[in-house]
N, C-alpha and C positions, 0 to 999 in steps of 0.2 A: 504494499499499500504506499501510496505517497502522501507525505506530508505537505500542507500548503502552508500552514502557520501555526503556531503556538500563541495563546493568549493567557497571561498569568490575571487570575481574578482574585482580589483581595476578599471579596465576599459574593456569595452566590444569589443575592437577590435579584439581580439582573441577568442571570446565566441564562442562556437558551434552553429548551427542553433538551436533555442529554443523557447518553448513556454513561454510566458511572462505573469506572474500575477503580478499586482500590489498591494502591501501591504503597505498603507501608502505612504512613500516616498522611500520605497525598492522596487527594481524589483527582483522578484524570476524567474530565468531561468530554465526551464526544458528541458535538450537535448531532440530532436525529434527523433534522428535517430532510426527509427524502433519502436517509443513509441506510437505515436499519430496518431489519425484519421485526416488526413488533411482537410477533409470537416467539421469534427466536430469542429475543431479548429478554421477555418475560421468562421463558423457560431457564435461560442463563442466571437469571437473578433468582428464581426460585431454587435453583441447585445450589447456588452459593449461600442463600438463607439457610437452606436445610443443613449445609455443612455448619455454619455458624451456629445454628440451633444445637446441633449435635456437640459441638465443643463447649458451648454454655452449659449444656447439660452436665457433661463430662467434669468441667471445672467446678460447676456449683456442687455436685455430688462430693469431689474431693475436699473442697472447701467447708462443706457441712458436717464432714467426717471429723469430730472431735479428735480422735486419734492422730489423725494426718495433723491438724493443727498443732496439737500438743508436741508431737514428736519431730516435725520437720523443722529445719532451720528457718528462723524468722525472714531471712532473705527468700527462701524458697516460698513461703507462704506469700510474703509481698509481691514476688514476681507473678505467682498464680492469681492474685488478686487484680493485678494490673492487666494481665491477659484477659481475664474475665471481663473487666471494664471495657477494654479495647474491643472485645468480641462484641459486647452488648452494644457499644457505639457504632461499630461497623454494620450489625444487624439493623438498628434504627435507620442509618443511612440508606441501606439497601431497601428496606421496607419502603421508606419514602420515595425512592426511585421507581420502585414496583407500582407504587399508586400512581405516579405522574405517567408512567407508560400506559397504563390501564386506561387512563383518561384520554390518551391520544385517538 
């Protein structure tokens, strides 16, 4: 694929309807106007949301296990809590994107 240009947005309020890919903590927005297959994008988002829901469930179970929290080093527990928070944020972002695409 050829890249025509890149625009850095400080805030998403004026962003065009876009497909979203999460790259670390960065969101890559790809404008959708005439570019995407709506059903394929919804399926991709659903698959990624399912994956994140599984990770959230796994980490929640681990962190709700008193034995793990009591025995694991504090840094490990803190890292797992951060991962859980990051996954929850990513899931919220993807759910919002899923809703936007459904409305197209």
